[in-house]
C-alpha positions as CSV (number, residue, x, y, z in Angstrom):
1,M,0.0,0.0,0.0
2,D,1.3,3.5,-0.8
3,V,2.3,5.0,2.6
4,R,1.1,8.4,1.5
5,R,-2.5,7.1,1.6
6,R,-2.3,6.0,5.2
7,T,-4.3,7.7,7.8
8,I,-2.9,7.6,11.4
9,L,-5.4,8.0,14.2
10,W,-3.7,9.2,17.4
11,D,-5.1,8.9,20.9
12,V,-4.5,12.1,22.9
13,G,-4.6,11.4,26.6
14,G,-1.9,9.0,27.6
15,V,0.0,9.4,24.3
16,L,0.4,13.0,23.3
17,L,-0.7,14.6,26.5
18,S,-1.5,13.6,30.0
19,N,-5.0,12.3,30.7
20,G,-7.2,15.3,31.0
21,W,-9.7,14.4,33.7
22,D,-8.9,10.9,34.9
23,H,-9.2,9.4,38.4
24,L,-5.8,10.8,39.4
25,A,-6.9,14.4,38.5
26,R,-10.2,13.9,40.2
27,G,-8.4,12.7,43.3
28,R,-6.3,15.8,43.3
29,A,-9.5,17.9,43.0
30,V,-10.9,16.1,46.0
31,R,-7.9,17.0,48.1
32,T,-7.5,20.5,46.8
33,F,-11.2,21.5,47.2
34,D,-12.0,19.3,50.2
35,L,-14.7,17.5,48.3
36,E,-16.7,14.4,49.5
37,G,-14.6,11.9,47.6
38,D,-16.9,8.9,47.3
39,D,-19.9,11.2,46.6
40,F,-18.0,13.2,43.9
41,E,-16.7,10.0,42.2
42,A,-20.2,8.4,42.2
43,R,-21.7,11.6,40.7
44,H,-18.9,11.7,38.1
45,Q,-19.5,8.1,37.0
46,R,-23.2,8.8,36.6
47,V,-22.6,11.6,34.1
48,V,-19.2,10.9,32.5
49,E,-20.5,9.2,29.4
50,A,-22.9,12.1,28.7
51,F,-20.2,14.6,29.4
52,E,-17.6,12.9,27.1
53,C,-20.2,12.3,24.4
54,G,-21.2,15.9,24.2
55,R,-24.7,15.5,25.6
56,I,-24.0,17.8,28.5
57,G,-21.5,20.6,28.8
58,L,-19.1,21.6,31.4
59,N,-21.5,23.8,33.4
60,D,-24.0,21.0,33.5
61,Y,-21.3,18.6,34.6
62,L,-20.2,20.9,37.4
63,D,-23.8,21.4,38.5
64,R,-24.3,17.6,38.8
65,T,-20.9,16.7,40.4
66,V,-19.7,19.6,42.4
67,F,-22.1,22.6,42.7
68,W,-25.2,20.6,43.7
69,K,-24.7,22.5,47.0
70,E,-23.1,25.8,48.0
71,R,-19.3,25.8,47.9
72,R,-16.6,28.1,49.3
73,F,-14.8,28.2,46.0
74,S,-16.1,29.4,42.6
75,R,-17.0,27.6,39.4
76,G,-14.2,29.4,37.7
77,D,-11.7,28.2,40.3
78,F,-12.7,24.6,39.7
79,R,-12.8,24.9,35.9
80,D,-9.3,26.4,36.0
81,F,-8.1,23.5,38.1
82,M,-9.5,21.0,35.7
83,L,-7.7,22.6,32.8
84,S,-4.5,22.9,34.7
85,Q,-4.3,19.1,35.0
86,S,-3.3,18.7,31.3
87,E,0.4,18.4,30.5
88,A,2.3,17.8,27.3
89,Q,4.2,14.7,26.5
90,P,7.0,16.5,24.7
91,A,8.7,13.5,23.0
92,A,5.5,12.2,21.6
93,L,4.3,15.6,20.4
94,D,7.7,16.1,18.7
95,L,7.4,12.7,17.0
96,A,3.8,13.5,15.8
97,S,5.0,16.8,14.5
98,R,7.9,15.2,12.5
99,V,5.5,12.6,11.0
100,A,3.1,15.5,10.0
101,R,5.9,17.5,8.4
102,L,7.0,14.5,6.2
103,G,3.5,14.4,4.8
104,R,3.5,10.6,4.3
105,A,0.2,10.1,6.2
106,R,-3.0,11.9,7.0
107,M,-2.8,12.9,10.7
108,V,-6.0,12.8,12.8
109,T,-6.8,12.3,16.5
110,A,-9.2,9.7,17.9
111,N,-9.9,10.3,21.6
112,N,-12.5,10.4,24.4
113,E,-12.9,13.9,25.7
114,S,-15.5,16.4,26.8
115,L,-16.1,19.4,24.5
116,E,-14.6,22.2,26.5
117,L,-11.5,20.2,27.6
118,N,-11.0,19.0,24.1
119,R,-11.0,22.5,22.7
120,Y,-8.7,23.7,25.4
121,R,-6.2,21.0,24.8
122,I,-6.2,21.4,21.0
123,S,-5.5,25.1,21.2
124,S,-3.2,25.1,24.3
125,F,-0.8,22.4,23.0
126,G,-0.8,23.3,19.3
127,L,-2.5,20.1,18.2
128,D,-4.2,22.1,15.4
129,E,-0.7,22.6,13.9
130,I,-0.1,18.9,13.7
131,F,-3.5,17.3,13.0
132,E,-5.9,17.8,10.1
133,S,-9.0,16.5,11.9
134,F,-10.2,15.7,15.4
135,F,-12.4,12.6,15.9
136,S,-13.3,13.1,19.5
137,S,-16.1,11.5,21.4
138,C,-17.7,14.8,22.1
139,Y,-18.2,15.3,18.4
140,L,-19.1,11.7,17.4
141,G,-21.5,11.1,20.3
142,V,-19.9,7.8,21.2
143,R,-16.7,6.7,23.1
144,K,-14.0,4.2,22.5
145,P,-14.0,1.2,22.7
146,D,-17.5,1.1,21.3
147,S,-17.4,-0.2,17.8
148,R,-19.7,2.7,16.7
149,F,-16.8,5.1,17.4
150,F,-14.7,3.5,14.7
151,S,-17.7,3.1,12.3
152,A,-18.3,6.8,12.7
153,V,-14.7,7.6,11.9
154,G,-14.8,5.5,8.8
155,G,-18.0,7.1,7.7
156,I,-16.6,10.6,8.0
157,L,-13.4,9.7,6.3
158,G,-15.4,8.0,3.6
159,K,-13.1,5.0,3.4
160,D,-12.6,1.5,4.6
161,L,-10.6,1.5,7.8
162,E,-8.3,-1.2,6.5
163,G,-4.8,0.3,6.2
164,C,-5.5,3.0,8.8
165,V,-3.3,2.9,11.8
166,F,-4.7,3.5,15.3
167,I,-2.4,4.4,18.2
168,D,-3.6,4.1,21.8
169,D,-2.2,3.3,25.2
170,R,-5.2,1.3,26.4
171,E,-5.5,-2.4,25.4
172,E,-9.3,-2.4,25.3
173,N,-9.2,0.4,22.8
174,V,-6.5,-1.2,20.7
175,S,-8.4,-4.5,20.7
176,A,-11.6,-2.8,19.6
177,A,-9.9,-0.9,16.8
178,R,-8.3,-4.1,15.6
179,S,-11.7,-5.8,15.5
180,A,-12.9,-2.8,13.4
181,G,-10.3,-3.5,10.8
182,L,-7.6,-1.0,11.7
183,E,-3.9,-1.7,12.0
184,T,-3.0,-0.9,15.6
185,I,-0.1,0.2,17.7
186,H,-0.3,-0.3,21.5
187,F,1.6,2.6,22.8
188,S,4.0,1.9,25.6
189,G,6.5,4.7,25.0
190,T,7.8,7.1,22.4
191,R,10.8,5.1,21.4
192,Q,8.7,2.0,20.8
193,L,6.2,4.1,18.8
194,E,8.8,5.7,16.7
195,R,10.2,2.2,15.8
196,E,6.8,1.0,14.7
197,L,6.0,4.2,12.7
198,R,9.4,3.9,11.0
199,A,8.6,0.3,10.0
200,L,5.4,1.6,8.4
201,G,7.4,4.2,6.4
202,V,5.7,7.3,7.8
203,T,8.7,8.8,9.6
204,E,12.3,9.1,8.8
205,D,14.6,6.1,8.8
206,A,17.2,5.5,11.4
207,K,19.8,7.8,9.7
208,G,17.3,10.7,9.9
209,S,16.6,10.5,13.6
210,E,18.6,10.4,16.8
211,E,20.2,7.0,17.5
212,E,18.5,5.3,20.4
213,G,20.5,3.9,23.2
């Protein structure tokens, strides 16, 4: 297959960036804002699918999980804390940028993310300078590893997913993508990812990149 016709679908949280609002970030929120931990987590679990699939927005999420009673901190304080939990994975972002510059593959993301957090992460970490399209659960209305996520991606791309390459750090998502007909890379580190992308011909060969130890 001509490598220039490949499409690479990149997970964001856990590959390119830290996870945006995972259990670790929520745990830090509990400690920072002195929340009722078990209650907050139970409320989160009841609404997280709707939140990440775009059926409720951030304000509604906060109403249901945090501000269901009067608090000593503001909605803005909590929102800013949520956003501050995102951090770049510099080596992976650099690799993605190099693949994009070579132009041998179409670069898109495929991630589970709420709308406001997704927009913040795209703009704050320059993802719109690397990726052509963003296939996020908040836009598609369904989350990985649901097979409908990958069906929706294929429908929007207007192509069979065979030959597309999906990168994710979670085995359940990789397995679901493989079942949907995608080639897959189970991300465990940037060096491993670069080796596998080099084997696919979408990044420079060993002579064009820093030698690994």
